[in-house]
C-alpha positions, 0 to 999 in steps of 0.5 A: 891018761889024756891025749896030751900026756900020751903024746908027751910020752910017745915023744919022750920015747922017740927022743924028739923035741916038740918041734921035731914031733909036730913038724909042719902039722902045727906050730910048736907053741900049739903043740906045747899047749896040746901036750899040757892039755890047754888046747885040743887037737883034731882027730885029723891032726892027731892021725897025721902026727902018729903017721909020721912017727 
């Protein structure tokens, strides 16, 4: 499982939209690219996402 797949699974389980999941950490379009494994996410951004949820 990739990081993008894991984030999508977590987001679905929480019932959040992409915008709600990424908040002010990154843009929704960038987050969508991370979920689809077209862009990478830094460890710092990943930790921030996981901490707010």
